[in-house]
FIKOL-572474 format. One record per residue (C-alpha): residue number from 1; residue in one letter; chain; x, y, z. Coordinates in Angstrom, 3 decimals, always signed. Example, Ala and Ser with C-alpha at 12.3 -4.5 7.8 and 13.67 -1.06 7.14 Angstrom:
> nr; rest; kette; east; north; up
> 1; A; A; +12.300; -4.500; +7.800
> 2; S; A; +13.670; -1.060; +7.140
***
This chain:
> nr; rest; kette; east; north; up
> 1; X; A; +150.713; +11.112; +91.756
> 2; X; A; +150.245; +12.764; +95.127
> 3; X; A; +153.642; +14.384; +94.836
> 4; X; A; +152.828; +15.652; +91.351
> 5; X; A; +149.474; +16.983; +92.496
> 6; X; A; +151.078; +18.683; +95.455
> 7; X; A; +153.707; +20.215; +93.222
> 8; X; A; +151.042; +21.435; +90.806
> 9; X; A; +149.020; +22.925; +93.666
> 10; X; A; +152.153; +24.659; +94.964
> 11; X; A; +152.812; +26.126; +91.504
> 12; X; A; +149.188; +27.241; +91.253
> 13; X; A; +149.323; +28.815; +94.718
> 14; X; A; +152.542; +30.570; +93.797
> 15; X; A; +150.919; +31.862; +90.598
> 16; X; A; +147.842; +33.068; +92.492
> 17; X; A; +150.084; +34.821; +94.991
> 18; X; A; +151.991; +36.452; +92.146
> 19; X; A; +148.759; +37.597; +90.500
> 20; X; A; +147.478; +38.904; +93.844
> 21; X; A; +150.696; +40.838; +94.403
> 22; X; A; +150.472; +42.290; +90.900
> 23; X; A; +146.864; +43.314; +91.534
> 24; X; A; +147.799; +44.895; +94.849
> 25; X; A; +150.667; +46.713; +93.164
> 26; X; A; +148.297; +47.938; +90.485
> 27; X; A; +145.784; +49.142; +93.050
> 28; X; A; +148.570; +50.908; +94.953
> 29; X; A; +149.681; +52.640; +91.772
> 30; X; A; +146.120; +53.745; +91.007
> 31; X; A; +145.670; +55.048; +94.572
> 32; X; A; +149.005; +56.881; +94.367
> 33; X; A; +147.994; +58.469; +91.075
> 34; X; A; +144.615; +59.504; +92.469
> 35; X; A; +146.286; +60.992; +95.548
> 36; X; A; +148.656; +62.988; +93.346
> 37; X; A; +145.761; +64.162; +91.179
> 38; X; A; +143.402; +65.161; +93.985
> 39; X; A; +145.921; +66.327; +96.575
> 40; X; A; +148.467; +68.028; +94.325
> 41; X; A; +147.364; +68.623; +90.748
> 42; X; A; +143.722; +69.639; +91.328
> 43; X; A; +144.513; +71.932; +94.301
> 44; X; A; +147.362; +73.477; +92.310
> 45; X; A; +145.023; +74.241; +89.403
> 46; X; A; +142.411; +75.683; +91.763
> 47; X; A; +145.058; +77.744; +93.550
> 48; X; A; +146.159; +79.279; +90.243
> 49; X; A; +142.506; +79.957; +89.392
> 50; X; A; +142.105; +81.762; +92.722
> 51; X; A; +145.164; +83.876; +91.950
> 52; X; A; +143.671; +84.772; +88.558
> 53; X; A; +140.421; +85.828; +90.205
> 54; X; A; +142.365; +88.032; +92.606
> 55; X; A; +144.400; +89.568; +89.783
> 56; X; A; +141.177; +90.292; +87.893
> 57; X; A; +139.730; +92.132; +90.889
> 58; X; A; +137.114; +89.484; +91.693
> 59; X; A; +137.734; +89.657; +95.424
> 60; X; A; +134.616; +87.744; +96.439
> 61; X; A; +135.493; +84.939; +94.033
> 62; X; A; +139.104; +84.902; +95.186
> 63; X; A; +138.080; +84.751; +98.859
> 64; X; A; +135.758; +81.842; +98.156
> 65; X; A; +138.361; +80.016; +96.030
> 66; X; A; +141.213; +80.433; +98.512
> 67; X; A; +138.901; +79.575; +101.412
> 68; X; A; +137.876; +76.314; +99.752
> 69; X; A; +141.573; +75.365; +99.583
> 70; X; A; +142.245; +75.959; +103.274
> 71; X; A; +145.073; +73.646; +104.305
> 72; X; A; +146.766; +73.761; +100.893
> 73; X; A; +149.905; +75.904; +100.859
> 74; X; A; +149.013; +79.364; +102.211
> 75; X; A; +145.456; +79.423; +100.824
> 76; X; A; +143.850; +80.158; +104.187
> 77; X; A; +146.266; +83.015; +104.818
> 78; X; A; +145.721; +84.395; +101.314
> 79; X; A; +141.972; +84.362; +101.854
> 80; X; A; +142.301; +86.324; +105.101
> 81; X; A; +144.680; +88.765; +103.409
> 82; X; A; +142.079; +89.535; +100.733
> 83; X; A; +139.509; +90.063; +103.466
> 84; X; A; +141.886; +92.457; +105.203
> 85; X; A; +142.049; +94.476; +101.992
> 86; X; A; +138.316; +94.832; +101.384
> 87; X; A; +136.538; +94.281; +104.699
> 88; X; A; +134.952; +97.208; +106.500
> 89; X; A; +135.514; +96.221; +110.116
> 90; X; A; +134.313; +97.874; +113.281
> 91; X; A; +136.908; +99.973; +115.108
> 92; X; A; +134.427; +101.062; +117.749
> 93; X; A; +131.563; +99.081; +119.224
> 94; X; A; +128.902; +99.836; +121.809
> 95; X; A; +127.614; +97.124; +124.100
> 96; X; A; +124.820; +97.387; +126.635
> 97; X; A; +126.813; +99.446; +129.133
> 98; X; A; +130.368; +99.498; +127.799
> 99; X; A; +132.186; +100.858; +124.754
> 100; X; A; +135.207; +99.279; +123.071
> 101; X; A; +137.681; +100.949; +120.710
> 102; X; A; +140.351; +99.495; +118.428
> 103; X; A; +143.597; +101.474; +118.186
> 104; X; A; +145.788; +101.750; +115.114
> 105; X; A; +148.491; +99.600; +116.720
> 106; X; A; +146.099; +96.668; +117.177
> 107; X; A; +145.497; +97.178; +120.887
> 108; X; A; +142.077; +97.774; +122.422
> 109; X; A; +140.616; +100.199; +124.954
> 110; X; A; +137.305; +99.989; +126.791
> 111; X; A; +135.195; +102.035; +129.208
> 112; X; A; +131.925; +101.525; +131.021
> 113; X; A; +130.376; +98.740; +133.031
> 114; X; A; +132.897; +96.055; +133.890
> 115; X; A; +130.959; +93.790; +136.213
> 116; X; A; +131.942; +90.719; +134.202
> 117; X; A; +135.398; +91.876; +133.108
> 118; X; A; +134.148; +92.861; +129.648
> 119; X; A; +136.458; +95.880; +129.679
> 120; X; A; +139.625; +93.974; +130.643
> 121; X; A; +141.125; +94.210; +127.163
> 122; X; A; +144.457; +95.865; +128.029
> 123; X; A; +146.484; +92.762; +127.157
> 124; X; A; +144.965; +92.243; +123.713
> 125; X; A; +147.305; +92.731; +120.737
> 126; X; A; +147.195; +92.234; +116.963
> 127; X; A; +143.434; +92.882; +116.894
> 128; X; A; +141.836; +93.838; +113.567
> 129; X; A; +138.138; +93.994; +114.534
> 130; X; A; +136.030; +94.194; +117.683
> 131; X; A; +132.427; +93.671; +118.728
> 132; X; A; +130.724; +94.337; +122.051
> 133; X; A; +127.794; +92.282; +123.308
> 134; X; A; +125.638; +93.105; +126.305
> 135; X; A; +128.126; +91.703; +128.818
> 136; X; A; +131.060; +90.413; +126.787
> 137; X; A; +133.609; +91.646; +124.262
> 138; X; A; +135.024; +89.829; +121.246
> 139; X; A; +138.203; +90.583; +119.304
> 140; X; A; +139.351; +89.233; +115.939
> 141; X; A; +143.116; +88.760; +115.695
> 142; X; A; +145.207; +89.229; +112.567
> 143; X; A; +145.927; +85.494; +112.356
> 144; X; A; +142.219; +84.629; +112.119
> 145; X; A; +141.793; +83.507; +115.719
> 146; X; A; +139.360; +85.091; +118.181
> 147; X; A; +139.538; +86.226; +121.796
> 148; X; A; +136.655; +86.978; +124.137
> 149; X; A; +136.132; +88.029; +127.732
> 150; X; A; +133.325; +89.042; +130.040
> 151; X; A; +130.235; +87.079; +130.959
> 152; X; A; +130.728; +83.483; +129.789
> 153; X; A; +127.197; +82.227; +130.487
> 154; X; A; +125.751; +79.969; +127.781
> 155; X; A; +129.292; +79.540; +126.359
> 156; X; A; +129.258; +82.852; +124.512
> 157; X; A; +133.030; +83.260; +125.040
> 158; X; A; +134.007; +79.755; +123.884
> 159; X; A; +135.907; +80.955; +120.817
> 160; X; A; +139.478; +79.914; +121.637
> 161; X; A; +139.454; +77.093; +119.087
> 162; X; A; +138.118; +79.163; +116.212
> 163; X; A; +140.477; +79.577; +113.239
> 164; X; A; +140.374; +81.265; +109.824
> 165; X; A; +137.827; +83.820; +111.057
> 166; X; A; +137.468; +87.037; +109.046
> 167; X; A; +134.586; +88.772; +110.863
> 168; X; A; +132.930; +88.613; +114.282
> 169; X; A; +129.662; +89.849; +115.724
> 170; X; A; +128.681; +89.728; +119.383
> 171; X; A; +124.980; +89.399; +120.099
> 172; X; A; +123.389; +89.990; +123.467
> 173; X; A; +124.236; +86.479; +124.628
> 174; X; A; +126.218; +84.790; +121.864
> 175; X; A; +129.128; +85.231; +119.448
> 176; X; A; +129.033; +84.659; +115.700
> 177; X; A; +132.082; +84.259; +113.472
> 178; X; A; +132.467; +84.307; +109.695
> 179; X; A; +135.131; +81.983; +108.321
> 180; X; A; +137.291; +82.647; +105.274
> 181; X; A; +135.513; +79.907; +103.321
> 182; X; A; +132.132; +81.611; +103.693
> 183; X; A; +130.790; +79.353; +106.444
> 184; X; A; +129.651; +80.604; +109.842
> 185; X; A; +130.159; +79.440; +113.424
> 186; X; A; +128.302; +80.486; +116.555
> 187; X; A; +128.450; +79.868; +120.300
> 188; X; A; +126.211; +80.944; +123.133
> 189; X; A; +122.517; +80.856; +123.867
> 190; X; A; +120.581; +79.150; +121.111
> 191; X; A; +117.016; +79.964; +122.076
> 192; X; A; +114.842; +80.246; +118.948
> 193; X; A; +117.705; +78.689; +116.945
> 194; X; A; +119.639; +81.948; +116.782
> 195; X; A; +122.909; +79.980; +116.551
> 196; X; A; +121.733; +77.520; +113.877
> 197; X; A; +124.112; +78.783; +111.199
> 198; X; A; +126.048; +75.587; +110.529
> 199; X; A; +124.526; +75.067; +107.088
> 200; X; A; +125.120; +78.609; +105.844
> 201; X; A; +127.394; +78.877; +102.807
> 202; X; A; +128.846; +81.690; +100.659
> 203; X; A; +128.399; +84.251; +103.443
> 204; X; A; +130.313; +87.539; +103.214
> 205; X; A; +128.953; +89.443; +106.228
> 206; X; A; +127.208; +88.653; +109.520
> 207; X; A; +125.278; +90.578; +112.142
> 208; X; A; +123.897; +89.350; +115.456
> 209; X; A; +120.702; +90.977; +116.669
> 210; X; A; +118.985; +90.607; +120.011
> 211; X; A; +117.636; +87.090; +119.486
> 212; X; A; +118.362; +86.400; +115.845
> 213; X; A; +121.296; +86.303; +113.410
> 214; X; A; +121.536; +87.644; +109.862
> 215; X; A; +123.956; +86.706; +107.100
> 216; X; A; +124.698; +88.378; +103.773
> 217; X; A; +125.458; +86.015; +100.905
> 218; X; A; +127.886; +86.650; +98.058
> 219; X; A; +125.005; +86.887; +95.585
> 220; X; A; +123.443; +89.812; +97.472
> 221; X; A; +120.679; +87.826; +99.151
> 222; X; A; +120.179; +87.547; +102.901
> 223; X; A; +119.501; +84.691; +105.320
> 224; X; A; +118.353; +84.822; +108.927
> 225; X; A; +117.739; +82.471; +111.862
> 226; X; A; +116.275; +82.965; +115.305
> 227; X; A; +113.267; +84.748; +116.702
> 228; X; A; +110.931; +86.213; +114.103
> 229; X; A; +108.318; +87.606; +116.468
> 230; X; A; +108.453; +91.012; +114.789
> 231; X; A; +109.195; +89.691; +111.264
> 232; X; A; +112.824; +90.750; +111.655
> 233; X; A; +113.880; +87.597; +109.793
> 234; X; A; +111.664; +88.235; +106.757
> 235; X; A; +114.607; +88.948; +104.470
> 236; X; A; +114.426; +86.024; +102.042
> 237; X; A; +113.151; +88.239; +99.213
> 238; X; A; +115.896; +90.849; +99.528
> 239; X; A; +118.289; +91.176; +96.570
> 240; X; A; +121.281; +93.321; +95.594
> 241; X; A; +122.227; +93.833; +99.252
> 242; X; A; +125.796; +94.939; +100.012
> 243; X; A; +125.624; +95.453; +103.792
> 244; X; A; +123.416; +94.354; +106.688
> 245; X; A; +122.858; +95.372; +110.287
> 246; X; A; +120.702; +93.672; +112.904
> 247; X; A; +119.143; +95.866; +115.561
> 248; X; A; +117.258; +94.798; +118.631
> 249; X; A; +114.253; +93.374; +116.768
> 250; X; A; +114.632; +94.715; +113.240
> 251; X; A; +116.970; +94.296; +110.276
> 252; X; A; +118.368; +96.891; +107.902
> 253; X; A; +119.915; +96.230; +104.504
> 254; X; A; +121.908; +98.536; +102.223
> 255; X; A; +121.299; +97.955; +98.533
> 256; X; A; +123.857; +98.353; +95.759
> 257; X; A; +122.049; +101.417; +94.424
> 258; X; A; +122.465; +103.291; +97.729
> 259; X; A; +118.904; +102.784; +98.956
> 260; X; A; +117.951; +101.029; +102.179
> 261; X; A; +115.386; +98.415; +103.178
> 262; X; A; +114.234; +97.395; +106.647
> 263; X; A; +111.931; +94.854; +108.277
> 264; X; A; +110.860; +94.122; +111.826
> 265; X; A; +109.791; +96.179; +114.808
> 266; X; A; +108.982; +99.773; +113.850
> 267; X; A; +107.535; +101.153; +117.054
> 268; X; A; +109.827; +104.192; +116.985
> 269; X; A; +110.014; +104.593; +113.203
> 270; X; A; +113.396; +102.873; +113.034
> 271; X; A; +112.399; +101.166; +109.789
> 272; X; A; +111.286; +104.339; +107.988
> 273; X; A; +114.197; +104.334; +105.570
> 274; X; A; +112.468; +103.911; +102.205
> 275; X; A; +113.238; +107.483; +101.095
> 276; X; A; +116.967; +107.349; +101.873
> 277; X; A; +119.335; +107.616; +98.917
> 278; X; A; +123.099; +107.723; +98.293
> 279; X; A; +123.789; +105.684; +101.429
> 280; X; A; +127.187; +103.993; +101.830
> 281; X; A; +126.992; +102.555; +105.365
> 282; X; A; +124.289; +101.599; +107.852
> 283; X; A; +123.983; +100.703; +111.512
> 284; X; A; +120.929; +99.503; +113.439
> 285; X; A; +120.776; +100.391; +117.116
> 286; X; A; +118.378; +99.384; +119.852
> 287; X; A; +115.440; +101.246; +118.312
> 288; X; A; +116.975; +103.691; +115.875
> 289; X; A; +118.872; +103.517; +112.595
> 290; X; A; +121.849; +105.554; +111.440
> 291; X; A; +123.250; +105.825; +107.915
> 292; X; A; +126.243; +107.508; +106.322
> 293; X; A; +125.707; +109.240; +102.979
> 294; X; A; +128.191; +109.450; +100.129
> 295; X; A; +128.805; +113.139; +100.858
> 296; X; A; +129.937; +112.423; +104.419
> 297; X; A; +126.739; +113.516; +106.122
> 298; X; A; +124.638; +111.319; +108.386
> 299; X; A; +120.911; +110.608; +108.652
> 300; X; A; +118.951; +108.844; +111.369
> 301; X; A; +115.418; +107.692; +112.156
> 302; X; A; +113.801; +106.191; +115.222
> 303; X; A; +114.097; +106.775; +118.947
> 304; X; A; +115.696; +110.059; +119.951
> 305; X; A; +114.930; +110.134; +123.671
> 306; X; A; +118.587; +110.668; +124.540
> 307; X; A; +119.425; +112.686; +121.423
> 308; X; A; +121.013; +109.627; +119.788
> 309; X; A; +119.502; +110.544; +116.431
> 310; X; A; +120.691; +114.160; +116.452
> 311; X; A; +123.194; +113.692; +113.633
> 312; X; A; +121.813; +116.027; +110.973
> 313; X; A; +124.586; +118.538; +111.580
> 314; X; A; +127.411; +116.040; +111.180
> 315; X; A; +129.682; +116.498; +108.163
> 316; X; A; +132.989; +115.133; +106.966
> 317; X; A; +132.418; +111.630; +108.378
> 318; X; A; +134.971; +109.190; +107.003
> 319; X; A; +133.627; +106.974; +104.240
> 320; X; A; +134.117; +103.187; +104.450
> 321; X; A; +136.929; +101.502; +102.560
***
């Protein structure tokens, strides 16, 4: 009887093992199918959808779709390529005491104060955009990486590990980068939370002010973090915005209809832009605002102590795009 019982138990154990192996095999098959679906089929469908958006001229949608697929095929590269087609990037940038220029061959030149090496850009190549902070300079490379030099206090130049970047903006003491998937990264001094951009999504443009950061969303609304001592971050009710620029303590926004809005410090009249029309580009300075009109002329309001607003006679200025 013991032998029979032992034999029966052995058969039962063998059967349980067989069932367990079958179950494991089934689970493995299900996992394999799910991996194929979510790592191959779904990304492939989304990739084709992104291509359709691009073909239809929906560049913002295509950028977002390709960016969300970063790591699949060449999606990240495709996203940056679309950005290269439509982005209006700075080819000249003024810092606190130095000026940086981007040449047509992707190299960079700089003049002015060089106490921290912020003008040592002679070795830079393949640059597609530049931005000058108070004491540091940032360059965006064609492959989506970023270089920076100059004063490194507060970690403002810690950008060597950034990838898939499509736009950069250097604040007085920090650096902000826009990624191809619409998210934003920032390094440097974070007083007042000016670098707290980790939860931003669907961003298409960025601008770093003196102690605050502004982001333009794909839906034409605007977000801001940092110091709001002069109400420079009061942009939550803005709509239909197509471009932004952060000045020292004020923010300017260009609307789709060619008008301009501004909030923040207005001690020199730098926010007196409500009567501007037919504007195609804007730039906020330390305490003055400059705008390019559709006819190639330029207007300015605000501080003119050094003649920085004497642009009324300018004509034939190149339009963006």
